[in-house]
C-alpha positions in Angstrom: -21.5 -11.7 -26.4 -23.4 -14.4 -24.3 -23.4 -14.4 -20.6 -20.9 -17.3 -20.3 -18.3 -15.6 -22.5 -18.8 -12.3 -20.5 -18.1 -14.1 -17.2 -15.0 -15.9 -18.8 -13.6 -12.7 -20.1 -13.9 -11.0 -16.7 -12.5 -14.0 -14.9 -9.3 -14.6 -17.1 -6.9 -12.0 -15.7 -8.7 -10.6 -12.7 -6.7 -11.1 -9.5 -8.4 -11.0 -6.1 -5.5 -9.3 -4.5 -6.5 -10.6 -0.9 -5.1 -8.1 1.8 -4.2 -5.3 -0.9 -5.9 -2.4 0.9 -3.7 -2.1 3.8 -2.3 0.9 5.4 -3.8 3.0 8.1 -5.6 0.1 9.6 -6.2 -0.1 13.4 -4.5 -3.5 13.2 -4.0 -6.4 10.8 -6.7 -6.2 8.4 -8.7 -3.8 10.3 -9.9 -0.2 9.6 -11.2 2.4 11.9 -14.2 4.4 10.4 -15.9 7.5 11.8 -18.8 9.8 11.2 -22.5 9.2 11.2 -23.2 8.0 7.7 -19.8 5.9 7.2 -20.4 4.2 10.5 -24.2 3.7 10.1 -23.6 2.1 6.6 -21.0 -0.2 7.9 -23.1 -1.4 10.6 -25.8 -2.2 8.2 -23.5 -3.9 5.7 -23.8 -7.6 6.1 -20.5 -8.2 4.5 -18.6 -6.0 6.9 -17.4 -7.6 10.1 -17.7 -5.3 13.0 -15.6 -5.5 16.0 -16.0 -2.6 18.3 -17.8 0.7 18.5 -16.7 3.7 20.5 -19.6 6.3 20.7 -21.4 9.0 22.6 -24.9 8.1 23.7 -26.4 10.9 21.8 -24.6 9.5 18.6 -25.8 6.0 19.0 -29.5 7.3 19.6 -29.3 9.1 16.4 -28.6 5.9 14.4 -31.5 4.5 12.0 -32.0 1.3 14.0 -30.9 -0.2 17.3 -27.6 -1.9 17.9 -27.8 -5.6 18.9 -27.8 -6.1 22.6 -24.5 -7.8 22.6 -22.8 -5.5 20.2 -19.4 -4.2 22.1 -19.8 -0.6 22.7 -17.6 1.6 24.8 -19.2 4.9 25.7 -17.0 7.9 25.6 -16.9 11.7 25.3 -16.5 13.3 22.2 -13.0 14.6 23.3 -11.9 11.0 24.0 -13.1 9.9 20.6 -11.0 12.5 18.9 -7.8 10.6 20.1 -9.0 7.5 18.3 -9.0 9.1 14.8 -6.8 11.4 12.6 -6.3 14.8 13.9 -9.4 17.1 13.6 -11.4 14.2 11.8 -15.1 15.1 12.1 -16.0 11.7 14.0 -19.7 13.0 15.0 -19.5 10.8 18.2 -18.8 7.5 16.4 -15.9 5.5 15.7 -16.0 1.9 14.5 -13.3 -0.7 14.3 -14.0 -3.4 11.8 -12.5 -5.7 9.4 -11.5 -4.4 6.0 -14.0 -5.4 3.2 -13.2 -8.5 1.3 -11.4 -7.6 -2.0 -13.5 -8.1 -5.2 -12.4 -9.2 -8.7 -14.0 -8.1 -12.0 -15.9 -11.5 -12.2 -17.6 -10.7 -9.0 -19.6 -8.0 -11.0 -23.0 -8.5 -12.5 -23.3 -8.8 -16.3 -22.7 -5.6 -18.1 -25.6 -3.4 -18.3 -26.1 -0.1 -20.1 -27.7 1.4 -17.0 -24.8 0.6 -14.7 -21.5 2.0 -16.0 -18.2 1.0 -14.5 -15.9 3.8 -13.4 -12.0 3.0 -13.8 -9.7 5.3 -12.2 -5.9 5.6 -13.2 -3.5 6.8 -10.3 -6.4 8.8 -8.5 -4.6 8.5 -5.0 -6.5 11.2 -2.8 -8.7 9.4 -0.5 -11.1 12.3 -0.5 -11.5 12.2 -4.4 -11.9 8.5 -4.4 -14.6 8.8 -1.6 -16.3 11.4 -3.5 -16.3 9.5 -6.7 -17.8 6.4 -4.9 -20.5 8.6 -3.5 -21.4 9.8 -7.1 -21.2 6.3 -8.3 -23.7 5.3 -5.8 -25.9 8.2 -6.5 -25.9 7.4 -10.3 -26.1 3.7 -10.2 -22.6 2.6 -11.3 -21.9 -1.1 -11.2 -18.3 -0.7 -9.7 -15.3 1.4 -9.1 -12.1 -0.1 -10.5 -8.6 1.1 -9.3 -5.1 -0.3 -9.6 -4.0 -2.0 -6.5 -0.6 0.0 -6.3 -1.9 3.4 -7.1 -5.0 4.1 -5.2 -5.5 5.0 -1.5 -6.3 2.2 1.0 -9.5 1.6 2.7 -9.5 4.0 5.6 -11.6 6.4 7.7 -11.0 9.4 5.7 -12.0 7.7 2.5 -15.2 6.3 4.1 -16.1 9.6 5.5 -15.8 11.2 2.0 -17.8 8.3 0.6 -20.7 9.1 3.1 -21.7 5.5 3.2 -20.9 4.7 -0.4 -18.0 2.5 0.5 -20.5 -0.1 1.7 -22.7 0.2 -1.4 -20.5 0.3 -4.5 -18.3 -2.6 -5.4 -14.5 -1.5 -5.3 -12.3 -3.8 -7.5 -8.6 -3.5 -7.2 -6.6 -4.9 -10.2 -2.9 -5.4 -10.6 -2.8 -4.2 -14.2 -5.3 -1.6 -15.2 -4.7 -2.1 -19.1 -5.3 -5.5 -18.8 -8.5 -5.0 -16.8 -9.6 -2.6 -19.6 -9.0 -5.4 -22.1 -11.2 -7.8 -20.0 -14.0 -5.0 -19.7 -13.9 -4.5 -23.5 -14.3 -8.3 -24.3 -17.1 -8.3 -21.8 -18.9 -5.8 -23.8 -18.0 -2.4 -22.3 -17.3 0.6 -24.4 -14.4 2.3 -22.9 -14.4 6.2 -22.8 -11.3 7.9 -21.6 -11.8 11.4 -20.3 -9.1 13.7 -21.6 -9.5 17.6 -21.5 -7.5 17.9 -24.8 -9.6 15.4 -26.8 -11.3 16.5 -29.9 -14.6 14.5 -29.2 -17.2 16.0 -26.6 -18.4 13.4 -24.1 -22.1 14.0 -24.8 -21.8 13.3 -28.4 -20.0 10.1 -28.5 -22.1 8.1 -25.8 -23.0 4.6 -27.1 -26.3 2.8 -26.2 -24.5 0.0 -24.4 -22.5 -0.6 -21.4 -19.8 2.1 -20.8 -16.5 2.0 -18.7 -15.7 5.6 -17.8 -12.0 5.9 -17.6 -10.5 8.8 -15.6 -7.1 9.9 -14.7 -5.5 11.8 -11.9 -5.6 15.5 -12.0 -2.7 17.1 -13.7 -1.3 14.2 -15.2 -4.4 12.8 -16.6 -4.5 9.2 -18.2 -1.2 7.4 -18.7 -0.4 6.6 -22.1 -0.8 2.9 -22.0 -4.2 3.3 -20.2 -5.5 5.9 -22.9 -4.4 3.5 -25.6 -6.7 0.8 -24.1 -9.7 3.2 -24.4 -12.0 2.9 -27.5 -12.4 6.6 -27.6 -11.2 9.8 -25.8 -13.6 12.6 -25.0 -13.8 15.9 -22.9 -16.5 17.7 -21.0 -17.7 21.0 -22.7 -16.4 23.3 -19.8 -16.0 27.1 -20.2 -12.6 28.2 -21.9 -11.6 30.2 -18.8 -11.6 27.0 -16.5 -8.6 24.7 -17.2 -10.2 21.7 -15.7 -12.5 20.1 -13.1 -11.6 18.2 -10.0 -11.6 14.5 -11.0 -14.6 13.8 -8.5 -16.6 16.6 -10.0 -16.0 15.5 -13.5 -16.9 12.0 -12.6 -20.2 13.2 -11.2 -20.9 15.1 -14.4 -20.1 12.3 -16.6 -22.2 9.8 -14.6 -25.1 12.1 -14.7 -24.7 12.5 -18.5 -24.7 8.7 -18.8 -28.1 8.4 -16.9 -29.8 10.7 -19.3 -28.4 9.7 -22.5 
């Protein structure tokens, strides 16, 4: 498939869903991030509009690089910062209020590349799992993480902390209809592998040479029937018989590693 057709395929049904990340924000269209890696990555992201930083002087001194002289900073004690975030959140002396990232569509992604898989998540709603998957996606060079708009956690401090900076690195695409997004990915040239613990095929034995869309479902429920039906093949990881399953974020890390060494 030539590049023009690939781009057309990804554009046809991909909605941008502006403003679809919303809950748990500091205000309309805003999020509050905390923790050294999450805040440092957000400050370094040219696509992120920062509004205000609450911080201890020690935490700012530990950042990689200096803040602009006119950057709005309110100095505070660690105990005061704890009142700005979720209870017991490990803020590490840094709390950043900023605008939510602009939503992305599938056509914002680069052309399919075998070295850069796409991770598609079906109803993975735990922000810690999504954050951990974003972190693994960054570590293993994934092109993007795709979720359904209504069945995924919003952008938040907890998610960003779990992602350890990867929220600012890996494109996160939210779509209205996951099955249609999988159709678009297939037409663009991706081979869609659905992860299913009951599948006959072993993941390492069915890997193609070309681009892969790795499709993973929520723990317990797994892939929904319609989503599984839009995969080219279902496969499982070869885990020990005494272990029922892996956490979805752990499984994603193993599968992404396998794709890098195929």
